[in-house]
GUROSE-274850 format. One line per field, with one value per atom (N, C-alpha, C): residue number from 1; x, y, z; atom name; residue in one letter. Coordinates in steps of 0.05 Angstrom, whole numbers, m for minus. Each point is the difference from the previous one (the first is absolute). Layout:
// GUROSE-274850
num <- (NUM ...)
X <- (X ...)
Y <- (Y ...)
Z <- (Z ...)
atomo <- (CA ...)
residuo <- (a ...)
This chain:
// GUROSE-274850
num <- (1 1 1 2 2 2 3 3 3 4 4 4 5 5 5 6 6 6 7 7 7 8 8 8 9 9 9 10 10 10 11 11 11 12 12 12 13 13 13 14 14 14 15 15 15 16 16 16 17 17 17 18 18 18 19 19 19 20 20 20 21 21 21 22 22 22 23 23 23 24 24 24 25 25 25 26 26 26 27 27 27 28 28 28 29 29 29 30 30 30 31 31 31 32 32 32 33 33 33 34 34 34 35 35 35 36 36 36 37 37 37 38 38 38 39 39 39 40 40 40 41 41 41 42 42 42 43 43 43 44 44 44 45 45 45 46 46 46 47 47 47 48 48 48 49 49 49 50 50 50 51 51 51 52 52 52 53 53 53 54 54 54 55 55 55 56 56 56 57 57 57 58 58 58 59 59 59 60 60 60 61 61 61 62 62 62 63 63 63 64 64 64 65 65 65 66 66 66 67 67 67 68 68 68 69 69 69)
X <- (17 m17 17 22 17 14 9 14 m19 m25 m19 m6 m2 m5 23 25 23 3 m5 2 m22 m24 m22 6 9 6 24 20 23 m9 m17 m10 m17 m16 m15 17 21 19 15 7 14 m19 m25 m20 m4 m1 m3 25 23 25 m1 m10 m3 m20 m22 m20 11 16 11 24 10 19 m15 m24 m15 m12 m12 m9 19 4 20 m7 20 m4 25 m2 24 5 6 3 23 22 24 m6 m15 m7 m16 m19 m17 16 19 17 17 11 17 m16 m24 m17 m8 m6 m6 24 24 24 4 m6 3 m18 m25 m18 9 10 9 26 16 27 m1 m23 m2 2 m8 m1 16 9 14 28 21 27 6 m11 4 m12 m23 m12 18 11 18 25 10 23 m8 m23 m9 m5 m10 m4 26 20 27 11 m3 9 m14 m26 m15 9 5 9 27 19 26 m2 m17 m3 m12 m20 m12 19 17 19 20 10 19 m13 m24 m13 m6 m7 m5 26 22 26 8 m4 6 m16 m26 m16 7 7 9 25 18 25 m5 m18 m6 m16 m17 m16 16 22 15 18 2 17 m12)
Y <- (m24 24 25 0 23 5 m22 3 11 m10 10 30 8 28 18 m9 16 1 m22 0 18 m2 17 30 7 28 9 m17 7 5 m17 4 26 5 25 25 m1 23 3 m22 2 11 m8 11 30 8 28 16 m13 13 4 m20 3 21 1 20 28 4 26 7 m19 7 14 m10 11 28 1 26 9 26 9 m9 m10 m9 m13 m10 m11 m29 m5 m27 m15 13 m12 m12 14 m10 m25 m1 m24 m24 5 m21 m12 17 m9 m16 9 m15 m27 0 m25 m20 11 m17 m10 16 m9 m23 1 m22 m25 3 m24 m11 17 m9 m20 m2 m20 m29 m4 m27 m4 22 m2 13 m15 12 21 m4 20 27 0 25 12 m16 10 13 m12 12 26 1 25 22 m7 19 11 m17 10 19 m6 18 28 m1 25 16 m13 14 13 m15 12 24 m2 22 24 m4 23 12 m16 11 18 m10 16 26 m2 24 20 m9 19 13 m15 11 21 m6 19 26 m3 24 16 m14 14 16 m11 14 24 m3 22 22 m6 20 14 m12 12 23 3 22 27)
Z <- (0 0 0 16 2 m27 m13 m25 m21 0 m20 4 25 6 m9 6 m8 m31 m13 m29 m13 11 m10 4 24 5 m16 m4 m17 m28 m11 m27 m2 20 1 0 16 1 m27 m12 m26 m21 0 m19 5 25 6 m9 2 m10 m30 m14 m29 m7 15 m5 4 21 6 m17 m16 m21 m23 m6 m22 8 24 10 22 3 20 28 14 27 11 25 13 m8 m26 m10 13 5 11 28 15 27 m1 m19 m2 m11 m18 m10 23 16 22 21 6 19 m12 m26 m14 1 m5 1 29 20 27 6 m10 4 m14 m24 m16 11 12 9 23 13 21 m11 m25 m11 m25 m13 m25 1 m3 2 m21 m24 m21 7 13 10 21 18 21 m13 m21 m14 m13 m13 m13 21 23 21 10 3 8 m20 m26 m21 1 5 2 24 22 25 m5 m13 m5 m19 m21 m19 14 17 14 20 13 18 m14 m23 m16 m10 m10 m11 23 23 23 9 0 7 m20 m26 m21 3 5 3 25 22 24 m6 m15 m6 m18 m20 m18 14 19 14 21 9 22 m10 m25 m11 4)
atomo <- (N CA C N CA C N CA C N CA C N CA C N CA C N CA C N CA C N CA C N CA C N CA C N CA C N CA C N CA C N CA C N CA C N CA C N CA C N CA C N CA C N CA C N CA C N CA C N CA C N CA C N CA C N CA C N CA C N CA C N CA C N CA C N CA C N CA C N CA C N CA C N CA C N CA C N CA C N CA C N CA C N CA C N CA C N CA C N CA C N CA C N CA C N CA C N CA C N CA C N CA C N CA C N CA C N CA C N CA C N CA C N CA C N CA C N CA C N CA C N CA C N CA C N CA C N CA C N CA C N CA C N CA C N CA C N CA C N CA C)
residuo <- (m m m k k k k k k m m m l l l l l l l l l f f f s s s g g g g g g l l l f f f m m m l l l l l l g g g v v v l l l f f f v v v i i i i i i p p p g g g p p p s s s l l l l l l f f f f f f i i i v v v g g g l l l m m m c c c f f f s s s c c c y y y y y y p p p k k k a a a r r r h h h s s s l l l a a a l l l c c c q q q r r r a a a l l l t t t k k k s s s c c c a a a y y y l l l d d d k k k k k k l l l a a a r r r)
């Protein structure tokens, strides 16, 4: 039951992410939450989530450096 609920909510968040790519909205947040739900059971999703986290960390550090000038 728990696995089904996590997979359903992960799919829902991924669909919302796709929807918010088409219309303006917080699509990246929904993709990350969807990957978090899928990462409990799928190693490939866990790897993709780690890649997203590293990319966001780098981009935030870059923006902090640019805004500090």
